[in-house]
Every structure is written in C-alpha cells, then in structure tokens.
N, C-alpha and C positions, 0 to 999 in steps of 0.2 A: 480619483485613485486614493485608496485608503493609505494611511500611514503604516509603516512597518510594524509599529507597536500595536495598532488596532488589528492589523491582519494576523499577527501572531497570537495575541492574547484574547481576542474575541472570536476566534474561529470555532465553528460548530459543524457537525456532520449534517448535511442537508440531503434529504432523500426525495423531496418533492420539488419539481421544477415547472416553470412556465414553458409554454410551447415556443416562445420567442427564441430565435437563433442567436448564438453567440457571435458578436461582431468579428469579422476576419482580423481586424487589427488587434483585438484582444487575444485571439488564438496565436497570432504571431508573437505577441509579448510573452505568452506562456511558453511557446516554442523556444524563444531566445533565453528565457530563464532556465529551461531544462538544459539547453545546449551548454550553458555556462556553469553547470553543476560541477563541483570538485569531485574527481574520481581517483581511484588508486592508480598510481604511475602516470596519470593522464591517459590511461588506457581506454577510458570511456567504454567500459565493459557492459553496456546497456543499449537497448533500443526501445522505441515507443511505437505502438500501433494505435493510430488515431481512428476511431470508428465513428462514422456518421451514418452508416447504412442501417436503416431501421430494421430490416429483416434480420441482419446479423445480431443487432442488439437484442432483438426478441428471442433469437435462438439461445443466446447466452442467458437471458432471463429465464427461459424454460428450464435450463440446466440448474440454475441457482435459486430461483424463486425470489431473487432480489429485484424488487420492482424498479428501483432507481436505474437499473441497467437499461430498461426500455423507455423510461420517461426522460432520462437526461438528454441533453442536446448533443454532447460529445462524450465518448467513452475512451479514455486513454488507458492502454494496457502496457505496463512497464515490465520489460523482460531483461533477464540476464542474457548477455549476448557475446559469445566468442566466435560466432560464425563469420562475422565481418573480417576480423583480423586473420582468421584461418584462410579466407579467400585471398586476401592480399599476400599472405605469406606464401601460399601456393603459387601465386602469380610471379612472385619475386624469387622463387626457388629456395625459400627458407623453410627450415624444419619447424613445424609447430609442436612445441613440447606438450606432453599430455597433462597440461595444467588443470584441465577440467576433471581429471581423475584424482585430484587432491581436494581435501576439505577447504583449504585456503582459497583455491581457485573458485570453488563454488560460493564461498562466503563473499569474496570480493565482488562477484557479479551481482549478488543479492544486495550488498551494501551500495554499489553504484546505482542500481535501479531504484533503490529506496531513497537515496539522496536526491535523485532526479525527480522522483514523485513528490518529495517534500518541496522542492523548488517550484513544481507546478502548483501544489496546494497553496503556497504563499502568494504566488503570482496571481492565481485565480481569485483568492480572497481579496487581495489588494485591488483587483479589477472589479470587485463587486459581485463576483460569481459565487454560487454555492458549490460545494464539492463533497464527495463521499468516497472514502477509500474502501475498496471491496476485495479483501483478501481471499474470500471464498472462491474467486475465479481461479486461484492457484491450486485449490484442493478438491473442488467438487467433482470433477471428472477431467483430470489433467490431459489424458490422451485425446478426449473429444475436443477440449478447448484448443489443444495444439493442432488438431485436424482442421477445426473451423478457421483458425488464424494462419494456417499453412506455415507453421513454425519449422524451420530446418534444424538439423542437428546442431548442437551448440547453443540453442536458444530455449529458454523456458520462462513461463509467466511467473513474475514475483508478486504483482498486485495490480488491480485495476483502480481507476479513478474516474468516477462519474462527475460530469461538469454541466452546469446549466444556470439559467437565471432562477434564483431561489423563489419558490412559492411559499416557503415556510421559514420561520426563524426560531429554531429550537432553543430551549434553555441551555445555558453553558453548563456542561457537566463538571462536577467537582473532580479535581485531580489531587494526587497525594501532596501533602505539605512538603515544604523545602527540606525539613528535617529527615524525611524518609527517602529523599531523592539524592540530596547532595551530601557527600561525606568529605571530611577534610583530611587530605594526605593519605588516608588509608580507609578501608572499610570499617564501619562502626563495630566496636567490640561489645557494646551493651545490647545484647539481643532482647533482653527483658523489656527495656524501655522502648526499643524499636517495635516490639509486638504490641505494646500499649498504644503507641501512636498509630499503628496500622489498624488496630481495633477501632480507634476513634474514627479513622477514615472509613472503615467498613460501615460504621453506623451512619456516617454522613451520606454515603452512597445510598444506603437503604432509605434514608429520609428523602433524598432527592428523587429516587425512583417512585416513592409513594406520593409525592406532592408535585412533581413536575407537570408542566402543561402538556396536553395531549395524552397519549396512552400511559397509564401508570402500571407499576408492577410491585411485587414484594421482593424483588431481587436484592441481595446484598452484593458486595464486591467479591469477596473471597470465594464463597461457594459457587457463585455464578461463573467466575473465571475457571474454577476447577472443572465445572461441567463442560466448558469448552475444551479444556485439555483432554478430558475423557473421550469426548467425541472425536477429537483430532488423532487419538491413538489408532483409529481405524484407517487413517489415510495411508496410501501406498506411494508416498512421495519418492522414496529411494528407488523403487522400480521405475517410476516415471522418469526420474532424472537419468537413469541408466539408458532408457529408451531414447532420451534426447541427447545422449553422448556424454553424460557426466557419470563415469564409472568410478565412483569415489573409493579409493583404496587406502588413503592415509591423510 
C-alpha cells in the first residue's frame, strides 16, 4: 500500500491497463473509502454503478471513443442521486421537497459524487491501481447513457472512473504553482502579476506537451482549455437534467 503522500502527489491519469483482474479485497477497500466520503448534511446524495460487464463497457466506448472504458477492469460511474431518499420518504409518508428544482440541490449532488470519486481515486492509487476520470460520460449522449445504466428519475451521471492494473506510467503533468492557486484571506488583487504567472505556467505546459514521453502535441494550456469550453457549449445538459427530474428554477 502506497503512502498517502505518494498516492496524492504522484498520481497520473492511466489509460492503458493489463488484463489482470483487480483483487476483490482491493475493490472492497475502494468501496469502503467511497462509503466514508464526507457529504452535505450526511445526506450521501450519490450512488456508484460498478461495471465489469465487458459488453456494457464496449457500448460506452462506442459512444465516447474513450479506449480506457473498454480496456479497464472496472468502470465506476459516480451519480448524483436523490432517488434513494425519495423512495424512503414515500415509504414513511414524508413529503419530498422539490430540492432538485434548485441550483443548490443540483450542486450538492454533484459535489457529493465528486468527493466520492476522489476518495476512490486516492484509494485506488494507494492500492497500486491506475485510474482515469472520464467526464465525457456525462456529456457525450446523456439520454443514451441513462438508458444503458437504467437510471431512474433523480439520478444523473457526474463522472466515470476507469480502474485497472496499469500498463503505462505517464509523466506527471505540470500543475499551476501555489501562487496562482492559493490566495490569503481574499482573492488576489494584482491581476497583472497573476497573468504573468499564468503565462509562465502556459509556457511550461507547452514545453511538457512537446517533450513528454509517448504522444507529443503543440498544445498550450489556455488555448487548449478554451477549445474544450467552446465544444462544451453544444451540450444540452439542462434539458437532460430536466428529463432526469432536475427542473432547475432557482
């Protein structure tokens, strides 16, 4: 088992896996780490679909083109989930408030599912597994993914997590320096210096992409991320959320 420091500071996104199965005791450790995730109100507004069915993984691969979905040993799908508490409220004769019609209710489910996924990432890394977060499962074809996963009202996909015995060990990507991430007591007021520091990071990412092991690119950080934003402008997430019972009004 890796140390917490190593698991957190040396994590990389792994997309190629061995065929070897993940030991059952390792999956149980990951399950327990997920279950112990801190959540809003201790409401545990999330659920996880653990996929080991190869046919289902390949169907999700066909939708996304993300090869790690079909080559991973296990694929965990983290969902925002108000369906479970709605069922119990109905059983107890309690009124379920329309919390999913609020932005806060939607955000809380996303936060809980995201925290749960990070618990899984750290546990998997500590156990010597490789992992890769796949946000495209949320956006590629939300209705089709919901159909494949048989998601009821009150549940939607937040992110997927591919797990497996790593076949590759990618270079550690550069991250922003502490000065552009951590601000003391309030947001930084000197935007000019902040931009200078971000430009330096942009150049660092460009150098990394040009010199890293494996496939290289000419991508910078800023322009590349903006391209993702432009592409994401075409997603119909609000409509999908409404179909899943999240009719956000305020």
